Structures are given as structure tokens and as C-alpha cells.
N, C-alpha and C positions, 0 to 999 in steps of 0.2 A: 288724640283725645282718649282718655281712659274710659273704660266701661262705666266707671263710677260717675263721671261727669256728664255722660251722654244723657239727654232727656231731662236734664234739670233746668229749672227756671233760672232767670237772671238772679233773682233774690237768693236762690239756693247756692248758686255759684259764688255770689258775692260773700256769702256767709263763710266760704272756705278761705277767704283772704285773711291775712294777719297784718296787724299794724304795730309799728313801734313808734308811738306818738311822741313828738318832742313836747317840751313844756311850753313852747311859744308857737303861735300859729304862723304858718308860711303863706296864709291867705289873708288878705286885708281888704275890707270894703273901705274905699277912700273917703266917701261922703255918704252918711246915712240920709242926708237931705236929698241927694240925687236919687236914691232909691225911693224915697217917699214922694217926691214931687215930679220926677221925670219918668218914672218907670212903673206905670200902673199895673202891668202884668207880672212884675217881679220875675223876669225870664230865667234868672239863674236858679230859681226854685223849681223850674220845669226841666231845664236841659242838663242839670248836673246828675250824672248817673248814680252817684253815691248819696244824693239828697243831702249834701253838706249844708246848703243854704235854706234857712227857714225865716220867713217874715214874721216878726213878733210886734204887732201894733205900730211901733214907731222906729224900729231898727231891724237890721238884718242880723240874725244870729248865724255864726259860722262854726259848724262842728268839724273843724279841720282834722280831727283825729281819725275820721273815716274817709279822708280824701283818697281817691284812686290815682291822683297825680296825672290825670289825662290832659289837663290844660284847657278843658272846655270853657271854664269860666273866664280864662284869660282872653280868649278870642270871641266868646259868645255874648259878653255884656255889651249891649248897644251903646252904652255911655262910657265905656272903658273905665269903669268905676271899681274894678277888682284888680288888685295887685297880687299876682301869683308868682311864687318862687318855689324852687325845689326845697324840700325840708332839709334842715341841717344834716350833715353827714351821719349816716347810720340810722336815720329816722325815716319814717314814712311807711309806705305799703311794702309788704313782703309777699311776693307771688310764689305760689306753689305749682309745681308741674303736675299735670294730671287731668 
């Protein structure tokens, strides 16, 4: 790890990431009704390290552009209500060494 990255918070380290966002999302909430009626805690808004998921009154907003492609949402949703795919070729997160 570089001297520059040592001692930085998660938020500071995430700021160093770069994204090449596609025009279409690779993340899909399959049923807004499931989020509304079966998931009172909206767990994806808690466990996603990139804070991609935000509950907005009656639906889940998905800010796919900042996805870290970790797959947490694919396995963490207790209702299997999120479809996660890799972004189309050449798009997604770009990691930097350091």
C-alpha cells in the first residue's frame, strides 16, 4: 500500500476510484412492491459499501454509476429481489494501484 493511501478513511479511498458508467444499469430491483411490503429495513441501503441503493418513499433508487461491483446486493438481499450483472464490456469501476 502506498504512503498516500495509508491512514485514509474508507470514504477517502473510495473517492480515488474511477468509473466508466454505461448508459444502462447492470443492477435491477425486480419488484418495488417487495421492497415496500416485505423489507421494512431496506437492508441493501445498509450493506452496500458504495451506497448505491436509496429508498425514496415508494421505490428503490439505484445509482448504478458508482457501483463497486462487489456483488453484495446479489447475495445480501433476503428476498432475492436484486438482479446483479457485470456491466457491459469496458464499463464499470476502474481500480487504481496505490
